mmJSON file of the N, C-alpha and C atoms, coordinates in Angstrom:
{"data_MODEL":{"atom_site":{
"group_PDB":["ATOM","ATOM","ATOM","ATOM","ATOM","ATOM","ATOM","ATOM","ATOM","ATOM","ATOM","ATOM","ATOM","ATOM","ATOM","ATOM","ATOM","ATOM","ATOM","ATOM","ATOM","ATOM","ATOM","ATOM","ATOM","ATOM","ATOM","ATOM","ATOM","ATOM","ATOM","ATOM","ATOM","ATOM","ATOM","ATOM","ATOM","ATOM","ATOM","ATOM","ATOM","ATOM","ATOM","ATOM","ATOM","ATOM","ATOM","ATOM","ATOM","ATOM","ATOM","ATOM","ATOM","ATOM","ATOM","ATOM","ATOM","ATOM","ATOM","ATOM","ATOM","ATOM","ATOM","ATOM","ATOM","ATOM","ATOM","ATOM","ATOM","ATOM","ATOM","ATOM","ATOM","ATOM","ATOM","ATOM","ATOM","ATOM","ATOM","ATOM","ATOM","ATOM","ATOM","ATOM","ATOM","ATOM","ATOM","ATOM","ATOM","ATOM","ATOM","ATOM","ATOM","ATOM","ATOM","ATOM","ATOM","ATOM","ATOM","ATOM","ATOM","ATOM","ATOM","ATOM","ATOM","ATOM","ATOM","ATOM","ATOM","ATOM","ATOM","ATOM","ATOM","ATOM","ATOM","ATOM","ATOM","ATOM","ATOM","ATOM","ATOM","ATOM","ATOM","ATOM","ATOM","ATOM","ATOM","ATOM","ATOM","ATOM","ATOM","ATOM","ATOM","ATOM","ATOM","ATOM","ATOM","ATOM","ATOM","ATOM","ATOM","ATOM","ATOM","ATOM","ATOM","ATOM","ATOM","ATOM","ATOM","ATOM","ATOM","ATOM","ATOM","ATOM","ATOM","ATOM","ATOM","ATOM","ATOM","ATOM","ATOM","ATOM","ATOM","ATOM","ATOM","ATOM","ATOM","ATOM","ATOM","ATOM","ATOM","ATOM","ATOM","ATOM","ATOM","ATOM","ATOM","ATOM","ATOM","ATOM","ATOM","ATOM","ATOM","ATOM","ATOM","ATOM","ATOM","ATOM","ATOM"],
"id":[1,2,3,4,5,6,7,8,9,10,11,12,13,14,15,16,17,18,19,20,21,22,23,24,25,26,27,28,29,30,31,32,33,34,35,36,37,38,39,40,41,42,43,44,45,46,47,48,49,50,51,52,53,54,55,56,57,58,59,60,61,62,63,64,65,66,67,68,69,70,71,72,73,74,75,76,77,78,79,80,81,82,83,84,85,86,87,88,89,90,91,92,93,94,95,96,97,98,99,100,101,102,103,104,105,106,107,108,109,110,111,112,113,114,115,116,117,118,119,120,121,122,123,124,125,126,127,128,129,130,131,132,133,134,135,136,137,138,139,140,141,142,143,144,145,146,147,148,149,150,151,152,153,154,155,156,157,158,159,160,161,162,163,164,165,166,167,168,169,170,171,172,173,174,175,176,177,178,179,180,181,182,183,184,185,186,187,188,189],
"type_symbol":["N","C","C","N","C","C","N","C","C","N","C","C","N","C","C","N","C","C","N","C","C","N","C","C","N","C","C","N","C","C","N","C","C","N","C","C","N","C","C","N","C","C","N","C","C","N","C","C","N","C","C","N","C","C","N","C","C","N","C","C","N","C","C","N","C","C","N","C","C","N","C","C","N","C","C","N","C","C","N","C","C","N","C","C","N","C","C","N","C","C","N","C","C","N","C","C","N","C","C","N","C","C","N","C","C","N","C","C","N","C","C","N","C","C","N","C","C","N","C","C","N","C","C","N","C","C","N","C","C","N","C","C","N","C","C","N","C","C","N","C","C","N","C","C","N","C","C","N","C","C","N","C","C","N","C","C","N","C","C","N","C","C","N","C","C","N","C","C","N","C","C","N","C","C","N","C","C","N","C","C","N","C","C","N","C","C","N","C","C"],
"label_atom_id":["N","CA","C","N","CA","C","N","CA","C","N","CA","C","N","CA","C","N","CA","C","N","CA","C","N","CA","C","N","CA","C","N","CA","C","N","CA","C","N","CA","C","N","CA","C","N","CA","C","N","CA","C","N","CA","C","N","CA","C","N","CA","C","N","CA","C","N","CA","C","N","CA","C","N","CA","C","N","CA","C","N","CA","C","N","CA","C","N","CA","C","N","CA","C","N","CA","C","N","CA","C","N","CA","C","N","CA","C","N","CA","C","N","CA","C","N","CA","C","N","CA","C","N","CA","C","N","CA","C","N","CA","C","N","CA","C","N","CA","C","N","CA","C","N","CA","C","N","CA","C","N","CA","C","N","CA","C","N","CA","C","N","CA","C","N","CA","C","N","CA","C","N","CA","C","N","CA","C","N","CA","C","N","CA","C","N","CA","C","N","CA","C","N","CA","C","N","CA","C","N","CA","C","N","CA","C","N","CA","C","N","CA","C","N","CA","C","N","CA","C"],
"label_alt_id":[null,null,null,null,null,null,null,null,null,null,null,null,null,null,null,null,null,null,null,null,null,null,null,null,null,null,null,null,null,null,null,null,null,null,null,null,null,null,null,null,null,null,null,null,null,null,null,null,null,null,null,null,null,null,null,null,null,null,null,null,null,null,null,null,null,null,null,null,null,null,null,null,null,null,null,null,null,null,null,null,null,null,null,null,null,null,null,null,null,null,null,null,null,null,null,null,null,null,null,null,null,null,null,null,null,null,null,null,null,null,null,null,null,null,null,null,null,null,null,null,null,null,null,null,null,null,null,null,null,null,null,null,null,null,null,null,null,null,null,null,null,null,null,null,null,null,null,null,null,null,null,null,null,null,null,null,null,null,null,null,null,null,null,null,null,null,null,null,null,null,null,null,null,null,null,null,null,null,null,null,null,null,null,null,null,null,null,null,null],
"label_comp_id":["MET","MET","MET","ALA","ALA","ALA","LYS","LYS","LYS","LEU","LEU","LEU","LYS","LYS","LYS","THR","THR","THR","ASP","ASP","ASP","ALA","ALA","ALA","GLY","GLY","GLY","THR","THR","THR","ALA","ALA","ALA","ASP","ASP","ASP","PRO","PRO","PRO","ASP","ASP","ASP","ALA","ALA","ALA","LEU","LEU","LEU","TYR","TYR","TYR","GLN","GLN","GLN","MET","MET","MET","LEU","LEU","LEU","VAL","VAL","VAL","ASP","ASP","ASP","ALA","ALA","ALA","HIS","HIS","HIS","ARG","ARG","ARG","ASP","ASP","ASP","LEU","LEU","LEU","ASP","ASP","ASP","GLU","GLU","GLU","ALA","ALA","ALA","ALA","ALA","ALA","SER","SER","SER","ALA","ALA","ALA","LYS","LYS","LYS","LEU","LEU","LEU","ASN","ASN","ASN","ALA","ALA","ALA","LYS","LYS","LYS","LEU","LEU","LEU","VAL","VAL","VAL","LEU","LEU","LEU","LEU","LEU","LEU","LEU","LEU","LEU","ALA","ALA","ALA","ASN","ASN","ASN","HIS","HIS","HIS","ALA","ALA","ALA","GLY","GLY","GLY","ASP","ASP","ASP","LEU","LEU","LEU","ASP","ASP","ASP","ILE","ILE","ILE","VAL","VAL","VAL","ARG","ARG","ARG","GLU","GLU","GLU","ALA","ALA","ALA","ILE","ILE","ILE","ALA","ALA","ALA","ALA","ALA","ALA","ALA","ALA","ALA","ARG","ARG","ARG","LYS","LYS","LYS","GLY","GLY","GLY"],
"label_asym_id":["A","A","A","A","A","A","A","A","A","A","A","A","A","A","A","A","A","A","A","A","A","A","A","A","A","A","A","A","A","A","A","A","A","A","A","A","A","A","A","A","A","A","A","A","A","A","A","A","A","A","A","A","A","A","A","A","A","A","A","A","A","A","A","A","A","A","A","A","A","A","A","A","A","A","A","A","A","A","A","A","A","A","A","A","A","A","A","A","A","A","A","A","A","A","A","A","A","A","A","A","A","A","A","A","A","A","A","A","A","A","A","A","A","A","A","A","A","A","A","A","A","A","A","A","A","A","A","A","A","A","A","A","A","A","A","A","A","A","A","A","A","A","A","A","A","A","A","A","A","A","A","A","A","A","A","A","A","A","A","A","A","A","A","A","A","A","A","A","A","A","A","A","A","A","A","A","A","A","A","A","A","A","A","A","A","A","A","A","A"],
"label_entity_id":["1","1","1","1","1","1","1","1","1","1","1","1","1","1","1","1","1","1","1","1","1","1","1","1","1","1","1","1","1","1","1","1","1","1","1","1","1","1","1","1","1","1","1","1","1","1","1","1","1","1","1","1","1","1","1","1","1","1","1","1","1","1","1","1","1","1","1","1","1","1","1","1","1","1","1","1","1","1","1","1","1","1","1","1","1","1","1","1","1","1","1","1","1","1","1","1","1","1","1","1","1","1","1","1","1","1","1","1","1","1","1","1","1","1","1","1","1","1","1","1","1","1","1","1","1","1","1","1","1","1","1","1","1","1","1","1","1","1","1","1","1","1","1","1","1","1","1","1","1","1","1","1","1","1","1","1","1","1","1","1","1","1","1","1","1","1","1","1","1","1","1","1","1","1","1","1","1","1","1","1","1","1","1","1","1","1","1","1","1"],
"label_seq_id":[1,1,1,2,2,2,3,3,3,4,4,4,5,5,5,6,6,6,7,7,7,8,8,8,9,9,9,10,10,10,11,11,11,12,12,12,13,13,13,14,14,14,15,15,15,16,16,16,17,17,17,18,18,18,19,19,19,20,20,20,21,21,21,22,22,22,23,23,23,24,24,24,25,25,25,26,26,26,27,27,27,28,28,28,29,29,29,30,30,30,31,31,31,32,32,32,33,33,33,34,34,34,35,35,35,36,36,36,37,37,37,38,38,38,39,39,39,40,40,40,41,41,41,42,42,42,43,43,43,44,44,44,45,45,45,46,46,46,47,47,47,48,48,48,49,49,49,50,50,50,51,51,51,52,52,52,53,53,53,54,54,54,55,55,55,56,56,56,57,57,57,58,58,58,59,59,59,60,60,60,61,61,61,62,62,62,63,63,63],
"pdbx_PDB_ins_code":[null,null,null,null,null,null,null,null,null,null,null,null,null,null,null,null,null,null,null,null,null,null,null,null,null,null,null,null,null,null,null,null,null,null,null,null,null,null,null,null,null,null,null,null,null,null,null,null,null,null,null,null,null,null,null,null,null,null,null,null,null,null,null,null,null,null,null,null,null,null,null,null,null,null,null,null,null,null,null,null,null,null,null,null,null,null,null,null,null,null,null,null,null,null,null,null,null,null,null,null,null,null,null,null,null,null,null,null,null,null,null,null,null,null,null,null,null,null,null,null,null,null,null,null,null,null,null,null,null,null,null,null,null,null,null,null,null,null,null,null,null,null,null,null,null,null,null,null,null,null,null,null,null,null,null,null,null,null,null,null,null,null,null,null,null,null,null,null,null,null,null,null,null,null,null,null,null,null,null,null,null,null,null,null,null,null,null,null,null],
"Cartn_x":[72.724,72.446,73.505,73.185,74.161,75.208,76.161,77.556,78.057,78.193,78.621,80.073,80.285,81.808,82.314,83.438,84.321,85.758,85.876,87.261,87.052,88.048,88.124,87.101,85.969,85.126,85.642,86.829,86.838,88.395,88.626,90.272,90.924,90.443,91.049,90.269,90.47,90.011,90.221,91.486,91.882,91.064,90.584,89.774,88.385,87.916,86.504,86.488,87.511,87.764,87.528,88.405,88.786,87.323,86.617,85.124,84.285,84.352,83.521,84.021,85.336,85.482,85.239,85.519,85.062,83.715,82.711,81.352,81.015,81.841,81.296,82.162,83.015,83.839,82.762,83.01,82.189,80.62,80.338,79.351,79.278,78.208,78.286,77.753,77.892,77.299,76.132,74.987,73.918,73.775,74.361,74.175,75.163,76.191,77.026,76.214,75.796,74.725,73.586,72.873,71.912,72.507,73.81,74.277,74.554,75.11,75.38,74.186,73.281,71.736,71.207,71.294,70.962,71.736,73.019,73.908,73.647,73.51,73.077,72.07,70.99,69.702,69.691,70.339,70.54,71.609,72.525,73.394,72.686,71.958,71.143,70.173,69.228,68.441,69.058,70.412,70.906,71.432,71.796,72.234,71.027,69.644,68.436,68.258,69.441,69.1,69.296,68.232,67.915,69.114,69.38,70.249,71.659,72.24,73.316,73.242,72.121,71.926,71.893,71.43,71.52,72.9,73.305,74.942,75.699,75.454,76.395,75.965,74.989,74.512,75.164,75.318,76.021,77.529,77.769,79.57,79.743,78.998,79.236,79.048,78.019,77.958,78.853,79.721,80.794,81.941,82.355,83.424,83.444],
"Cartn_y":[146.429,147.546,147.508,148.296,148.417,149.333,149.146,149.851,150.269,151.647,152.32,151.871,151.451,151.061,152.267,152.519,153.667,153.36,152.162,151.69,151.494,151.576,151.308,150.157,150.419,149.299,148.845,149.226,148.648,148.881,147.606,147.419,148.309,149.508,150.646,151.965,152.313,153.549,154.75,154.854,156.033,155.957,154.651,154.403,155.109,154.893,155.422,156.583,157.33,158.649,159.268,158.942,159.466,159.259,158.106,157.95,159.202,159.693,160.759,162.107,162.273,163.521,163.596,162.48,162.493,162.924,162.124,162.288,163.815,164.433,166.038,166.949,166.461,167.185,167.866,169.125,169.911,169.935,170.109,170.39,171.79,172.644,173.732,173.332,174.339,174.129,173.5,173.787,173.327,171.915,171.561,170.32,169.396,170.117,169.06,169.022,169.743,169.575,168.725,168.765,167.6,166.223,166.101,164.902,164.468,165.179,164.486,164.24,164.969,164.432,163.343,162.97,161.896,160.642,160.724,159.983,159.526,160.621,160.065,159.225,159.738,158.965,157.495,157.391,156.043,155.216,155.739,155.029,154.629,155.581,155.347,154.338,154.449,153.372,151.943,152.018,150.786,150.154,151.134,150.547,150.0,150.864,150.252,150.168,150.509,150.207,151.752,152.316,153.478,153.976,152.897,153.131,153.577,152.819,152.971,154.545,154.769,156.124,157.265,157.087,157.983,158.297,157.134,156.967,157.887,157.632,158.3,159.567,160.01,161.663,162.38,161.587,162.129,162.213,161.212,161.468,162.479,162.424,163.514,165.027,165.338,166.439,166.854,165.893,166.175,166.584,165.652,165.919,167.219],
"Cartn_z":[55.059,54.307,53.116,52.187,51.104,51.229,50.739,50.75,49.356,49.185,48.043,47.795,46.467,46.425,45.8,46.341,45.91,45.57,45.556,44.565,43.387,42.708,41.027,40.823,40.037,39.579,38.235,37.675,36.485,36.347,35.281,34.933,34.467,33.808,33.21,33.633,34.7,35.069,34.237,33.421,32.618,31.495,31.062,29.765,30.012,31.479,31.624,31.839,32.706,32.485,31.04,30.348,28.758,28.123,28.294,27.655,28.143,29.804,30.191,29.544,29.52,28.898,27.441,26.522,25.342,25.182,25.789,25.704,25.928,26.6,26.453,25.743,24.958,23.793,22.862,22.47,21.497,22.001,23.267,23.904,24.536,24.507,25.052,26.467,27.337,28.914,29.252,28.682,28.792,28.248,27.146,26.767,27.508,27.934,29.023,30.072,30.779,31.864,31.636,30.337,30.014,29.965,29.419,29.279,30.677,31.809,32.994,33.632,33.582,34.166,33.667,32.435,31.893,32.47,32.24,32.714,34.122,35.019,36.433,36.406,35.784,36.069,35.511,34.434,33.58,34.671,35.263,36.328,37.54,38.208,39.227,39.107,37.93,37.612,37.578,36.87,36.66,38.027,39.117,40.279,41.325,41.003,41.353,42.909,43.675,45.037,45.712,46.427,46.673,47.837,48.442,49.845,48.939,47.92,47.143,46.715,46.045,45.291,46.408,47.426,48.512,48.965,49.151,49.623,48.566,47.296,46.352,46.356,46.522,46.623,47.519,48.902,49.952,49.947,49.168,49.148,47.9,46.861,45.879,46.576,47.327,48.082,48.835,49.613,50.506,49.549,48.434,47.723,46.633],
"occupancy":[1.0,1.0,1.0,1.0,1.0,1.0,1.0,1.0,1.0,1.0,1.0,1.0,1.0,1.0,1.0,1.0,1.0,1.0,1.0,1.0,1.0,1.0,1.0,1.0,1.0,1.0,1.0,1.0,1.0,1.0,1.0,1.0,1.0,1.0,1.0,1.0,1.0,1.0,1.0,1.0,1.0,1.0,1.0,1.0,1.0,1.0,1.0,1.0,1.0,1.0,1.0,1.0,1.0,1.0,1.0,1.0,1.0,1.0,1.0,1.0,1.0,1.0,1.0,1.0,1.0,1.0,1.0,1.0,1.0,1.0,1.0,1.0,1.0,1.0,1.0,1.0,1.0,1.0,1.0,1.0,1.0,1.0,1.0,1.0,1.0,1.0,1.0,1.0,1.0,1.0,1.0,1.0,1.0,1.0,1.0,1.0,1.0,1.0,1.0,1.0,1.0,1.0,1.0,1.0,1.0,1.0,1.0,1.0,1.0,1.0,1.0,1.0,1.0,1.0,1.0,1.0,1.0,1.0,1.0,1.0,1.0,1.0,1.0,1.0,1.0,1.0,1.0,1.0,1.0,1.0,1.0,1.0,1.0,1.0,1.0,1.0,1.0,1.0,1.0,1.0,1.0,1.0,1.0,1.0,1.0,1.0,1.0,1.0,1.0,1.0,1.0,1.0,1.0,1.0,1.0,1.0,1.0,1.0,1.0,1.0,1.0,1.0,1.0,1.0,1.0,1.0,1.0,1.0,1.0,1.0,1.0,1.0,1.0,1.0,1.0,1.0,1.0,1.0,1.0,1.0,1.0,1.0,1.0,1.0,1.0,1.0,1.0,1.0,1.0],
"B_iso_or_equiv":[0.0,0.0,0.0,0.0,0.0,0.0,0.0,0.0,0.0,0.0,0.0,0.0,0.0,0.0,0.0,0.0,0.0,0.0,0.0,0.0,0.0,0.0,0.0,0.0,0.0,0.0,0.0,0.0,0.0,0.0,0.0,0.0,0.0,0.0,0.0,0.0,0.0,0.0,0.0,0.0,0.0,0.0,0.0,0.0,0.0,0.0,0.0,0.0,0.0,0.0,0.0,0.0,0.0,0.0,0.0,0.0,0.0,0.0,0.0,0.0,0.0,0.0,0.0,0.0,0.0,0.0,0.0,0.0,0.0,0.0,0.0,0.0,0.0,0.0,0.0,0.0,0.0,0.0,0.0,0.0,0.0,0.0,0.0,0.0,0.0,0.0,0.0,0.0,0.0,0.0,0.0,0.0,0.0,0.0,0.0,0.0,0.0,0.0,0.0,0.0,0.0,0.0,0.0,0.0,0.0,0.0,0.0,0.0,0.0,0.0,0.0,0.0,0.0,0.0,0.0,0.0,0.0,0.0,0.0,0.0,0.0,0.0,0.0,0.0,0.0,0.0,0.0,0.0,0.0,0.0,0.0,0.0,0.0,0.0,0.0,0.0,0.0,0.0,0.0,0.0,0.0,0.0,0.0,0.0,0.0,0.0,0.0,0.0,0.0,0.0,0.0,0.0,0.0,0.0,0.0,0.0,0.0,0.0,0.0,0.0,0.0,0.0,0.0,0.0,0.0,0.0,0.0,0.0,0.0,0.0,0.0,0.0,0.0,0.0,0.0,0.0,0.0,0.0,0.0,0.0,0.0,0.0,0.0,0.0,0.0,0.0,0.0,0.0,0.0],
"pdbx_formal_charge":[null,null,null,null,null,null,null,null,null,null,null,null,null,null,null,null,null,null,null,null,null,null,null,null,null,null,null,null,null,null,null,null,null,null,null,null,null,null,null,null,null,null,null,null,null,null,null,null,null,null,null,null,null,null,null,null,null,null,null,null,null,null,null,null,null,null,null,null,null,null,null,null,null,null,null,null,null,null,null,null,null,null,null,null,null,null,null,null,null,null,null,null,null,null,null,null,null,null,null,null,null,null,null,null,null,null,null,null,null,null,null,null,null,null,null,null,null,null,null,null,null,null,null,null,null,null,null,null,null,null,null,null,null,null,null,null,null,null,null,null,null,null,null,null,null,null,null,null,null,null,null,null,null,null,null,null,null,null,null,null,null,null,null,null,null,null,null,null,null,null,null,null,null,null,null,null,null,null,null,null,null,null,null,null,null,null,null,null,null],
"auth_seq_id":[1,1,1,2,2,2,3,3,3,4,4,4,5,5,5,6,6,6,7,7,7,8,8,8,9,9,9,10,10,10,11,11,11,12,12,12,13,13,13,14,14,14,15,15,15,16,16,16,17,17,17,18,18,18,19,19,19,20,20,20,21,21,21,22,22,22,23,23,23,24,24,24,25,25,25,26,26,26,27,27,27,28,28,28,29,29,29,30,30,30,31,31,31,32,32,32,33,33,33,34,34,34,35,35,35,36,36,36,37,37,37,38,38,38,39,39,39,40,40,40,41,41,41,42,42,42,43,43,43,44,44,44,45,45,45,46,46,46,47,47,47,48,48,48,49,49,49,50,50,50,51,51,51,52,52,52,53,53,53,54,54,54,55,55,55,56,56,56,57,57,57,58,58,58,59,59,59,60,60,60,61,61,61,62,62,62,63,63,63],
"auth_comp_id":["MET","MET","MET","ALA","ALA","ALA","LYS","LYS","LYS","LEU","LEU","LEU","LYS","LYS","LYS","THR","THR","THR","ASP","ASP","ASP","ALA","ALA","ALA","GLY","GLY","GLY","THR","THR","THR","ALA","ALA","ALA","ASP","ASP","ASP","PRO","PRO","PRO","ASP","ASP","ASP","ALA","ALA","ALA","LEU","LEU","LEU","TYR","TYR","TYR","GLN","GLN","GLN","MET","MET","MET","LEU","LEU","LEU","VAL","VAL","VAL","ASP","ASP","ASP","ALA","ALA","ALA","HIS","HIS","HIS","ARG","ARG","ARG","ASP","ASP","ASP","LEU","LEU","LEU","ASP","ASP","ASP","GLU","GLU","GLU","ALA","ALA","ALA","ALA","ALA","ALA","SER","SER","SER","ALA","ALA","ALA","LYS","LYS","LYS","LEU","LEU","LEU","ASN","ASN","ASN","ALA","ALA","ALA","LYS","LYS","LYS","LEU","LEU","LEU","VAL","VAL","VAL","LEU","LEU","LEU","LEU","LEU","LEU","LEU","LEU","LEU","ALA","ALA","ALA","ASN","ASN","ASN","HIS","HIS","HIS","ALA","ALA","ALA","GLY","GLY","GLY","ASP","ASP","ASP","LEU","LEU","LEU","ASP","ASP","ASP","ILE","ILE","ILE","VAL","VAL","VAL","ARG","ARG","ARG","GLU","GLU","GLU","ALA","ALA","ALA","ILE","ILE","ILE","ALA","ALA","ALA","ALA","ALA","ALA","ALA","ALA","ALA","ARG","ARG","ARG","LYS","LYS","LYS","GLY","GLY","GLY"],
"auth_asym_id":["A","A","A","A","A","A","A","A","A","A","A","A","A","A","A","A","A","A","A","A","A","A","A","A","A","A","A","A","A","A","A","A","A","A","A","A","A","A","A","A","A","A","A","A","A","A","A","A","A","A","A","A","A","A","A","A","A","A","A","A","A","A","A","A","A","A","A","A","A","A","A","A","A","A","A","A","A","A","A","A","A","A","A","A","A","A","A","A","A","A","A","A","A","A","A","A","A","A","A","A","A","A","A","A","A","A","A","A","A","A","A","A","A","A","A","A","A","A","A","A","A","A","A","A","A","A","A","A","A","A","A","A","A","A","A","A","A","A","A","A","A","A","A","A","A","A","A","A","A","A","A","A","A","A","A","A","A","A","A","A","A","A","A","A","A","A","A","A","A","A","A","A","A","A","A","A","A","A","A","A","A","A","A","A","A","A","A","A","A"],
"auth_atom_id":["N","CA","C","N","CA","C","N","CA","C","N","CA","C","N","CA","C","N","CA","C","N","CA","C","N","CA","C","N","CA","C","N","CA","C","N","CA","C","N","CA","C","N","CA","C","N","CA","C","N","CA","C","N","CA","C","N","CA","C","N","CA","C","N","CA","C","N","CA","C","N","CA","C","N","CA","C","N","CA","C","N","CA","C","N","CA","C","N","CA","C","N","CA","C","N","CA","C","N","CA","C","N","CA","C","N","CA","C","N","CA","C","N","CA","C","N","CA","C","N","CA","C","N","CA","C","N","CA","C","N","CA","C","N","CA","C","N","CA","C","N","CA","C","N","CA","C","N","CA","C","N","CA","C","N","CA","C","N","CA","C","N","CA","C","N","CA","C","N","CA","C","N","CA","C","N","CA","C","N","CA","C","N","CA","C","N","CA","C","N","CA","C","N","CA","C","N","CA","C","N","CA","C","N","CA","C","N","CA","C","N","CA","C","N","CA","C","N","CA","C"],
"pdbx_PDB_model_num":[1,1,1,1,1,1,1,1,1,1,1,1,1,1,1,1,1,1,1,1,1,1,1,1,1,1,1,1,1,1,1,1,1,1,1,1,1,1,1,1,1,1,1,1,1,1,1,1,1,1,1,1,1,1,1,1,1,1,1,1,1,1,1,1,1,1,1,1,1,1,1,1,1,1,1,1,1,1,1,1,1,1,1,1,1,1,1,1,1,1,1,1,1,1,1,1,1,1,1,1,1,1,1,1,1,1,1,1,1,1,1,1,1,1,1,1,1,1,1,1,1,1,1,1,1,1,1,1,1,1,1,1,1,1,1,1,1,1,1,1,1,1,1,1,1,1,1,1,1,1,1,1,1,1,1,1,1,1,1,1,1,1,1,1,1,1,1,1,1,1,1,1,1,1,1,1,1,1,1,1,1,1,1,1,1,1,1,1,1]
}}}
C-alpha cells in the first residue's frame, strides 16, 4: 500500500512556500481558487497513484 509522504520533500521548504505565495500575488479570489484547482489537478496527475491522492485528500480534510 502506498504511503503519503508528509515530511519535507524539498531541501528548501521556505522557498517552496514562497513560490506558492508568489503564484497568488495580484490574483483576485476567483483567480486564486482557479490556480489552486489547476495546481491540485496537475500535482495529483503527477503523483499518479490513486491511493496517495486519496490519502492526501483525507489528510487535507482533517487539517
